[in-house]
C-alpha positions as CSV (number, residue, x, y, z in Angstrom):
1,A,-16.5,-88.2,137.3
2,C,-15.1,-89.5,134.0
3,M,-13.8,-86.7,131.7
4,M,-13.2,-87.1,128.0
5,D,-9.7,-86.1,126.8
6,H,-9.3,-83.5,124.1
7,S,-8.7,-86.1,121.3
8,T,-11.8,-88.1,122.2
9,S,-14.1,-85.0,122.0
10,A,-12.4,-83.9,118.8
11,T,-13.0,-87.3,117.3
12,I,-16.7,-87.2,118.3
13,R,-17.0,-83.7,116.8
14,L,-15.4,-84.9,113.5
15,A,-17.8,-87.9,113.4
16,E,-20.8,-85.7,114.0
17,R,-19.7,-83.3,111.2
18,E,-19.1,-86.2,108.8
19,R,-22.6,-87.6,109.6
20,E,-24.2,-84.2,109.0
21,E,-22.4,-83.8,105.7
22,L,-23.4,-87.3,104.7
23,T,-27.0,-86.6,105.7
24,R,-27.0,-83.4,103.5
25,A,-25.5,-85.3,100.6
26,I,-28.1,-88.1,100.8
27,Q,-30.9,-85.5,100.9
28,E,-29.4,-83.9,97.8
29,V,-29.2,-87.2,96.0
30,I,-32.7,-88.3,96.7
31,A,-34.1,-84.9,95.7
32,T,-33.4,-85.8,92.1
33,G,-35.0,-88.5,89.9
34,A,-31.6,-89.8,88.8
35,G,-30.4,-90.0,92.4
36,K,-33.5,-92.0,93.5
37,R,-33.0,-94.3,90.6
38,V,-29.3,-94.9,91.5
39,L,-30.0,-95.4,95.2
40,F,-32.8,-97.9,94.4
41,W,-30.6,-99.7,91.9
42,F,-27.9,-100.0,94.6
43,L,-30.4,-101.4,97.1
44,E,-31.7,-103.9,94.5
45,Q,-28.1,-105.2,94.1
46,C,-28.1,-106.0,97.8
47,E,-30.8,-108.6,97.2
48,L,-32.7,-107.7,100.4
49,K,-35.7,-109.9,99.5
50,A,-33.6,-113.0,98.7
51,N,-33.5,-115.9,101.1
52,G,-30.2,-115.5,102.9
53,F,-29.6,-119.3,103.0
54,T,-28.1,-120.6,99.7
55,G,-27.1,-124.1,100.9
56,E,-23.4,-123.3,100.6
57,A,-21.5,-121.5,103.3
58,A,-19.4,-119.1,101.2
59,S,-22.3,-117.9,99.0
60,T,-24.6,-117.6,102.0
61,N,-22.1,-115.4,103.8
62,Y,-21.6,-113.4,100.6
63,L,-25.3,-112.8,100.2
64,L,-25.7,-112.0,103.9
65,G,-22.9,-109.4,103.6
66,K,-24.7,-107.8,100.6
67,Q,-28.0,-107.7,102.5
68,A,-26.2,-106.2,105.6
69,A,-24.9,-103.3,103.4
70,G,-28.3,-102.6,102.1
71,R,-29.9,-102.7,105.5
72,K,-27.2,-100.3,106.7
73,V,-28.2,-97.8,104.0
74,I,-31.9,-98.2,104.8
75,D,-31.2,-97.7,108.5
76,F,-29.3,-94.5,107.8
77,L,-32.2,-93.2,105.6
78,D,-34.6,-94.1,108.5
79,Q,-32.4,-92.0,110.9
80,I,-32.6,-89.0,108.5
81,D,-36.4,-89.4,108.1
82,P,-38.4,-92.6,108.5
83,R,-40.5,-91.7,105.5
84,L,-37.5,-91.6,103.0
85,Y,-37.2,-95.3,102.2
86,P,-41.0,-96.0,101.9
87,K,-41.3,-92.8,99.8
88,L,-38.5,-94.1,97.6
89,M,-40.2,-97.4,97.1
90,L,-43.5,-95.7,96.1
91,E,-41.8,-93.3,93.7
92,V,-39.8,-96.1,92.0
93,A,-43.1,-98.1,91.7
94,D,-44.7,-95.1,90.1
95,L,-41.8,-94.6,87.7
96,R,-41.9,-98.3,86.7
97,E,-45.7,-98.0,86.1
98,V,-45.2,-95.0,83.9
99,N,-42.4,-96.7,82.0
100,S,-44.6,-99.8,81.5
101,A,-47.4,-97.6,80.1
102,I,-45.0,-95.9,77.7
103,V,-43.7,-99.3,76.4
104,R,-47.3,-100.6,76.0
105,K,-48.3,-97.5,74.1
106,Q,-45.3,-97.8,71.8
107,K,-46.1,-101.4,71.1
108,E,-49.7,-100.5,70.3
109,E,-48.5,-97.8,68.0
110,D,-46.0,-100.1,66.3
111,G,-48.8,-102.6,65.8
112,A,-51.1,-100.0,64.3
113,D,-48.3,-98.9,61.9
114,E,-47.8,-102.5,60.7
115,A,-51.6,-102.7,59.8
116,F,-51.1,-100.1,57.1
């Protein structure tokens, strides 16, 4: 039978502890509106919806690297809870809808003020 040496098992325990700490940290971040906004902003910077082929090798590779980083974050969220990323998407959509309604209302009020 193959036995792990002490340093290998210590390394595995350290990696598990780091993963648990990162999981807790992500849960704390996404528990706040500001944290959700920052995480979503980061994922937007990864251009996950963009076509990976730009027609030029260097820029294609750069974009694919950004997308890979975003997918890695989403995969980690899915490992914590498969509902986290979809919930984040819905909550951000709701925030944007509320913000748009506020802007529309302000424009309407500004227009009403100009009438007087």
